[in-house]
C-alpha positions as CSV (number, residue, x, y, z in Angstrom):
1,M,117.9,99.4,63.5
2,I,119.9,97.7,60.6
3,P,119.6,93.9,60.5
4,K,122.8,92.0,61.2
5,L,122.7,90.5,57.6
6,L,122.8,93.9,56.1
7,I,125.6,95.1,58.3
8,G,127.7,92.2,57.2
9,F,127.0,93.1,53.6
10,F,128.1,96.7,54.0
11,L,131.2,95.7,55.9
12,K,132.3,93.0,53.4
13,K,135.6,93.9,52.0
14,I,135.8,93.7,48.2
15,M,138.8,91.6,47.2
16,V,140.5,92.7,43.9
17,T,143.1,90.5,42.2
18,A,145.2,91.9,39.3
19,I,145.3,89.5,36.3
20,V,147.9,90.4,33.8
21,A,147.8,88.8,30.3
22,A,151.4,88.2,29.1
23,R,152.8,86.3,26.3
24,M,156.0,85.8,24.3
25,G,154.3,85.5,20.9
26,S,153.5,89.1,20.1
27,G,153.1,89.6,16.4
28,R,154.6,93.0,16.4
29,F,157.3,92.4,19.0
30,P,157.9,88.8,20.0
31,G,159.2,88.4,23.5
32,K,158.8,92.0,24.5
33,V,157.6,91.2,28.1
34,L,161.1,90.0,28.9
35,E,163.0,92.8,27.2
36,I,165.2,94.7,29.7
37,I,164.5,98.3,30.8
38,N,166.8,99.7,33.5
39,G,168.1,96.3,34.4
40,K,164.9,94.3,34.7
41,P,162.3,92.9,32.3
42,I,159.2,94.8,31.4
43,I,157.0,92.2,33.2
44,Q,159.0,92.7,36.4
45,H,158.4,96.6,36.2
46,V,154.6,95.8,36.0
47,V,154.7,93.2,38.9
48,D,156.8,95.6,41.0
49,F,154.2,98.3,40.5
50,L,151.3,96.0,41.3
51,N,153.2,94.7,44.4
52,K,153.3,98.4,45.6
53,I,149.6,98.7,45.2
54,K,149.2,95.4,46.9
55,S,151.4,96.4,49.9
56,D,149.2,99.5,50.2
57,Q,146.2,97.0,50.5
58,F,144.5,98.1,47.3
59,L,145.0,94.6,45.7
60,D,144.8,91.2,47.2
61,D,146.8,89.2,44.7
62,I,148.6,89.3,41.3
63,I,148.5,86.5,38.7
64,I,150.1,86.6,35.3
65,A,147.9,84.8,32.8
66,T,149.9,83.3,30.0
67,P,149.2,81.2,27.0
68,N,149.7,77.5,27.5
69,T,152.0,77.2,24.4
70,I,155.6,76.1,24.5
71,E,156.9,79.4,23.2
72,N,156.1,80.8,26.6
73,E,158.4,78.5,28.5
74,K,161.0,81.2,28.9
75,L,158.4,83.5,30.5
76,W,157.1,80.6,32.7
77,N,160.7,80.0,33.9
78,Y,161.2,83.7,34.7
79,L,158.0,83.8,36.6
80,K,158.8,80.6,38.5
81,S,162.3,81.7,39.4
82,N,161.0,85.0,40.7
83,N,158.1,83.5,42.8
84,I,155.4,85.3,40.6
85,K,152.2,83.5,40.4
86,F,151.0,82.5,37.0
87,F,148.2,80.7,35.2
88,K,148.4,78.9,31.8
89,G,145.4,79.1,29.5
90,S,144.3,79.6,26.0
91,N,146.6,81.2,23.5
92,D,143.9,82.4,21.1
93,D,141.0,83.2,23.5
94,V,142.2,85.8,26.0
95,L,138.7,86.1,27.5
96,D,138.7,82.3,28.2
97,R,142.2,82.6,29.7
98,Y,140.9,85.4,32.1
99,Y,137.8,83.5,32.9
100,Q,139.5,80.2,33.6
101,C,142.2,82.0,35.7
102,A,139.5,83.8,37.8
103,K,137.4,80.7,38.2
104,S,140.2,78.4,39.2
105,N,141.5,81.0,41.7
106,N,138.1,81.8,43.1
107,I,138.5,85.5,42.2
108,D,135.4,87.8,42.9
109,S,136.9,91.0,41.4
110,I,139.5,91.4,38.8
111,M,141.7,94.3,37.8
112,R,143.1,94.0,34.2
113,V,146.3,95.8,33.3
114,C,148.6,95.2,30.3
115,A,151.9,93.4,30.6
116,D,153.6,95.6,28.1
117,V,153.1,98.9,29.9
118,P,156.1,99.2,32.3
119,F,155.0,102.5,33.9
120,Y,151.6,103.2,35.5
121,D,150.4,106.2,37.6
122,E,149.8,104.8,41.1
123,I,147.2,107.4,42.2
124,K,145.2,106.9,39.0
125,I,145.2,103.1,39.2
126,I,144.1,103.3,42.9
127,Q,141.4,105.7,41.8
128,Q,140.1,103.1,39.4
129,I,140.0,100.4,42.1
130,E,138.2,102.8,44.5
131,N,135.7,103.7,41.7
132,Y,134.9,99.9,41.3
133,K,134.7,99.4,45.1
134,K,131.9,102.2,45.3
135,D,129.4,100.1,43.4
136,G,130.9,96.8,42.4
137,K,130.5,97.5,38.7
138,F,132.8,97.6,35.7
139,T,135.0,100.7,35.5
140,Y,137.7,101.7,33.1
141,G,140.3,104.4,32.9
142,N,144.0,105.3,33.4
143,G,145.1,102.0,31.9
144,A,143.1,99.7,34.2
145,W,139.8,97.7,33.8
146,V,138.2,96.6,37.0
147,F,135.2,94.3,37.0
148,S,133.4,91.5,38.9
149,F,133.6,87.8,38.2
150,D,129.9,87.9,37.2
151,E,130.6,90.6,34.5
152,L,133.5,88.4,33.3
153,E,131.3,85.3,33.2
154,E,128.6,87.2,31.3
155,S,131.2,88.2,28.7
156,W,132.6,84.7,28.6
157,L,129.2,83.1,28.0
158,N,127.9,85.6,25.5
159,G,130.9,87.2,23.8
160,K,130.8,85.4,20.4
161,H,132.9,87.9,18.2
162,P,136.7,87.6,17.9
163,E,137.1,91.1,19.5
164,D,135.2,89.9,22.6
165,R,137.5,86.9,22.9
166,E,140.7,88.9,22.3
167,H,140.0,92.1,24.3
168,V,138.2,90.6,27.4
169,T,136.1,93.7,28.4
170,T,134.4,94.8,25.1
171,R,131.0,93.5,26.2
172,M,131.3,95.2,29.6
173,F,131.2,98.7,27.9
174,N,127.6,98.0,26.8
175,A,128.4,99.5,23.3
176,V,126.3,98.6,20.3
177,D,128.8,97.0,17.9
178,Y,126.7,94.0,16.7
179,P,123.0,93.3,16.3
180,E,122.8,91.2,19.5
181,D,124.3,94.1,21.4
182,L,121.2,96.1,20.6
183,E,119.0,93.5,22.4
184,K,121.3,93.5,25.5
185,V,121.2,97.3,25.7
186,K,117.4,97.3,25.3
187,R,117.2,94.8,28.2
188,I,119.5,96.9,30.4
189,L,117.4,100.1,29.7
190,Q,114.1,98.2,30.4
191,K,115.5,96.9,33.7
192,N,116.7,100.4,34.7
193,K,113.3,101.8,33.9
194,K,111.6,99.4,36.3
195,E,114.0,100.2,39.3
């Protein structure tokens, strides 16, 4: 007989929130997220796609994570007038922006997609969410990164390099890019050996 506590654990629904980093201050193409394609801004195409996934019950919420700099006021006004949830955070530290957004909204699991990609493949994105839900660990593919708050927090606490702060998920790949990564990978291998 399975104890009630374990039954509750297995039946617990994993809640995934899409956090989309968007800004007006792109170096290559300023203001691109509000550029119009087929009658609506790029950011609206992304939100409409995510709302479809949400209505199919694969996502629980959608939040646009913007920098807290005044150049983003036009984006905030657009999001506000279209009832799209958004969060204002660090301009230079995207990892901190994601972390603070997730923490202040009590998010357990996050899907990261890009604000400047107007077209995603629905089946492939759902597949990434399902892959994550199987074991609750970082997964990447098809233009989506899905990870737990704990994985985000580990990256936020220990990601010291500019790439870590800019790209959010670099530490989750467990690649050996820097000397301290070697120690982390050694610890993971040692832990896996014991299990």
